[in-house]
N, C-alpha and C positions, 0 to 999 in steps of 0.2 A: 495188526492188519484187520480191516473190516471183512468179516466173512459172512455177514448177513446182508440182506438187501431190502431196499424200500420198494413198496409196491403200490403207492398211490397212483392210480391210473395205469397199472401194469398191463391191463388187458385192453387199454384204449389204443389199439394198433390197427393198421390197415391190412386187409387180408391179402394173401398171395395164393396163386393157383398153379404154380409150377409142379410138374410131376416128378422130374428127376433133375439132379444136379450132376454136372460132369466132373466137378472137383478139379484137382491138380494132378499132374502125372506123378507116378511114383511106383516103385517096385519093391517087392519083398519076397521072402522065401515061400509065400503063399501062391506066388505066380509060377506058371510053368512055361516052358519054351514055346508051346503052341498058343499062348495068349490066354489060356484058361486060368481063372482065379478062384481059389477056394478059401472061404473065410468061416471062422467059427463064431457063434453067437450065443451068449449066456444071458438068460433072463430068469426072473423069479415067478413067471406065469406058468405054474405047474399043472393047472387043471382048467377045465371049463372054457368059457368064451374068450378069456384072455389068451390062453394057449392057442385056441383056434385062430384068433386074430393074428398072432405072430406067424403061424404056419401059412396063412393066406397072404399076409404082407410079404413074407419072404418069397413065396411062390410067384406072386405078381411081379416082384422086383426081378426075380430070376428070368421070368418070361420076357420082360422088357430088356434084360441084360443077359443074353444067352451065354456069354463067356464067364458068368459069375455063378458060383454055387455057394450057398450059405448053409452051414450045418448048425442046427439049433440044439442047445442043451438047456433043459430047465432044471433049476436048483431051488429047493425050498428057501423062502425068503430069509429065515433065521440062520441058514447055513451059508448064504451066498457070500457075505463079506469075508468070512474066514477062508473059504475055498478060493475066492478070488485073490486075496492077498497072498496065499501060498503059491498060486499059479503065477502071479506077477513076480514074486521074489525068485521063483525057480526059472524064470525066463521062458515059461510055457503058457503065457497068458492067452485067453481067447482074443480074437481080433476085435470083436464088438461086445460090449458088456454094459449092464446097468450101472449107472453112476449116481451116487447120492450127493456128491458135492462136498462143500465145507472143508474141514480139516482133513478128512479122509482123501478127498481129491487132491488137496494141496500136497499131501505126503507122496501121493503117486506121481504128481508132476515133478516134485523135487527129486524123486528117484529116477526120473527120466523114463517113466513107464507109460506115459500118455502121449498121444499125438495132439499137437497144436492144430486145431481145425479153423483158426481165425480167418485164414485166407481161402477157405474152401466152402464157405457158407453161401448158398445160392441167394441171389439178390431178392428173389420173390419171398424166400423164407425169411430173410432179414426184415422185409416189410410186413410180414404176417406175425412175427413174434417180437415181443417188446424188448427193448434194450435191457430192462430190468431182469427179464428171464435169462438173457444171455449173460448178464453180470453174475447171476446166481450160479452159472456154470463156468465162471472164469476165475483165473488166479494170476496175479501179477500182470494183468492186462491182456492175457491170452485166453481164448475160449478152448476148453478141453472136453466139452460134451455138448450134444444137441439136446436142449430141453424138450420134453415130450408132454408133460402135464404140470399143472399147478396143484399144490397140496395144502391148502389152508386147513388148520386143525380146529376142532371144536368138539362139542358133545352131540352125538347123534342119539335120537330118542324115539320111542314109540308114542305117537299121538294117542293111540287107543289106550295104552296103559296109563298114560298121564290122565286121560279123561276118566278112566275107571277109578283113579285115585282122587278125583276131584280137583285136579290141577288144570286151570284154564289157560294159563300162559307160562312159557318157560321162564326159569329164574334168570335174573340179571346180576344177583349178588350171591356171595357164599352163604349169607344168612338165609336167603330165599331157597337156595339149593338144599341146605340142611333141612329146612322145613318141609320141602317136597320129598326128601328122602324118608322122613318119618311117615308121610302119607302113603308113599309107595310100599313101605314095609307092612303097613296095615292091610294091604291087599294081598300079601303073600308072594309078591315077586321080588326078585333081587333088584334093588334100586340101581346099582351101578355094576356093570360087568367089566372085569379086567383080567387079562391073561398074563399074570405075573410069572408064569412058568418061563415065558420068553423074555422076561426082565424089562425090555424097553417099553412095553405098554404101560407097566406100572410106573416106570420112571417118567413118563410123559406128564403124570400128575405133578411131579416135582418141577419139571421144566416150566409148566404153566404157572405154578405158584411163584417160581423165580422170575418169570416174565412180569408178574404183577408187583413183586417186591423190589426187583432190581431196576435201575434206570437203564435206558438204552446205552448210555455212555459206559455203565458198568459192564454190561454184556459185551460191548465193543472192546473195552479194555481187557476183559478176561480172555477174549478170543485171541488177543495178542500176547498177553503175559502168561496165560494159563495159571494164574494165581487166584485162588478163590478166597481172598482175604476180606472182602467186603461183608459187612454184617447181614446184608440182604440174603446171602446164600444160606446162612443159618436160619434167618427168619422164614425163608421158603420151606426149609425142613421142618421147622416148628409148625407151620401151617399144615403141612402134609400129615404130620403126626397127629395133630388135633383132629383133622378130618378122618384119618384112619381109625382113631379112637371111637368114632361114632358108629363104626362097623357098617359102612355104606356098600361094601363090595359083596359080590356073590360068595356063597359058601365054597370053600376050597379054592379061592382065587389064586393062592400061591402055587397050586399045581395045575391051574387051568391054562391051556394054550390060547393063543390069541386068535388064530385064523384057520385052524385045522379041525374040521368036524363040527357036528351039532353041539357038542359040549364045550366048544371054545367060547371065548368071550363074544366074538362076533356071532357065533351060532346061538348063544343064549338070547341075544337081541333078535336074531332072525326068527326064532321060534317063540318069542314073547315070554321067555323065562326071566329076562332082565329088561329094565326100562331104558338104560342109557349106556353109552360107551364113549369115552374120550378117545378120539382117533383122527387121523388125517383123511383127506378127501378120497382115498382109495376105499374107505370102509363100506360105502354103499354097495360097491361091486362085490366085496367079500361077503357081506351080509346076504346079497341077492343069491349068491351061489350056495348058501346054506339054508335057505327057506325050503319048506316041504316041496314046493313046485319049482324051485330053483329060478324064481323070478324076483324082481325087485320088491322089497317090502313096501306095500301100498301106503302104510301110515308112517313111514320113516320121515323124520324132520330133524332140524339142526338148530343149535344156539351156540353163541360164543362162550368161551370159558368165562365164568362169572367174575365180577370185580370183587376184590378183597377190601376190607375196611382200612387197610394201611398200605404202605408201599410207595415206591417212587416210580413204578412203571405206569405208563398210560393204560387205562382200563380198556382202550380200544385196540391196543397192540395185540398181535397174534403170533402164535407159532405157525410156521409154514415152511414150505420148501418146494423143491422141484425134483422130479425124476428126470433123468436124461440118459443118454447112451454115449459112451466114449469109444474111440478107436485106440487100441494099444499102439505103442510107439512103433512096433514092428509090422503093423497091418499095412496092406497095400492101400496107399492114400487115396488114389482116384476112386477105387471101387468102394472103399469103406465110407468115405465122406459122401459119396453119391447115395448110399443107402441111408445114412443119417439124414440127409436132406429130404429124402423120400418120406421118412417117418414124420416129418413136420409139415407136409403138404395137407391141404384142406380135406381131401377125400379120405386120406389115411387117418387123419386126426378125428374125423367124424366117426369112422369105424372104431378107432381106439376108444373114444368116449362111450360108445355104445357097449363095446366089449367089457370095459372095465368099470362102467357106470361112474365115471369120474370126469374131471374138468380138463379138457385138452388145452394145450398152450397156444394153439392157433386160434385167433379171435373169431374167424369166420366159421370155425367148426363148433362154436358154442351155442348156436341158435337153436339146435334141435334137442338139446339136453333136457330131459324130463326129470321130475322129482320135486317134492315140496321143499327139499333142502337146498336146491341149487341156487335159487334167487337170494336167500339170506346169506349163504356162503359167499357168493360173489360180491354182494353189497358190502359185507363186513371186510372182505379182503381188499376191495378197492378203496375203502375209506380208512383202512388201518394206517396210522401214522408211522408204524414201524412193524416189520415182520422179521422175526428171528428164525433162522434155521433151527431145526431140532438140535438140542444141545449135544447129543452124542455124535451127530454129524459135524456140528460147528466146531467142537473142540477136539476132534480126531478120535481114532479108534481106541487108543490106549486109555485116554482120559474118559472117553465115552463109556467104555466097558466098566471102568471103575465106578463111574457115576451110577450107571444102571444097577450094578451089583450092590452098591451102598444103599440105594433106595429100597431094593427088595429086602435087604437085611433089616432095614428100619421097619418096614411093613410086617415082617415076620417076627418082630420082637427080638431079633438077634443082633441088632446094631443100633447105634444112636445117630442123632443128627450130626454130632461132632465127628462120628466115624465116616460119614459121607464126605465131609470137608477134608479130613485128613487123607482119606483114600484117594480123592482126585488130585490133591496136592502131591501126594507120593507118586502117583502115576505120571503126573506132569514132570516131576523132577527126574524120573527115569528116562523120559523121552520116548 
């Protein structure tokens, strides 16, 4: 089953301006006899403007809906998936929670843990958000989450550090990237920051090499069979090993966190200790929170993952995805879907884009986004012939965890490319 989505023209939609959706009627244990409804909300926005955004959004919604109370709980991003799965399995899930989609969402839907919101999406929201975005939050023809942003991936970099190293234009091929890394090393900065302590940031390098080496049909087939038997998976690992052998990453990258503190990979870029980081569209917001003045990095820019000299993947294809929010199967449907619709409206989406310094899913909310990286990101995203969800999302939690672990072991010199392949095949076999 296809779990990735095409996004040529994904943002070419008509704007909507509805403030609230009434949804469909429904009751749950969260409702009381006096009509009051209390819902729980889990997000990974633990600090800064992102957390402030959600507090205000919830407060504004509660003011407009005085019968509703929403209790927010923030959970560190790297801990969220595990805690959420435990809560879902125990029958004590939050009413509203961050949804990453892909195989992870499919497993939740198969287990009856998610609410089908297909018939509860406000008409104005449908006109403001593309079909492609909704398809990215769908499974077997049903919508299980409200998309909130788009997350094209690529390499964020410091224009000042590139200029200091004598690099005039960003690289378009791996050969050019390798040459630029040599120049950056000569200036004393780390060429590439990666937070391998959290596993997934390091694994994203493998994902992108796989996107270049594997055809769209292979990625599609693997999403269905979970069999990594095509030679392109091994070639992607060989590419990553060869790249790692050039020592492009920051010192101590295996114990470096991705997004927490000035010493994280994002923090290294924020403080001009590293020149580049491969990451999704949330990265500018994270970097901004870690600069000395906690403001956006003025010289931050972006370029697509470079082309390789071999492979069956289209060099214009991208890794990408969506963040969304789901209602649990037991949530009060009317109130929960009304809140989801509210998050997709223009004014809320504009505030979201400002708070997270990222790309909102509502077309009309994109006009005021600032930053040198925004235009090239959107251009590349809209022109991409194929966008694959991040592989640990696409292939589900069990296979995704095995993939991420295998990649980190390879980078640490404690595993081989063959170990990556065998590890994910074993994880898939266990189900």
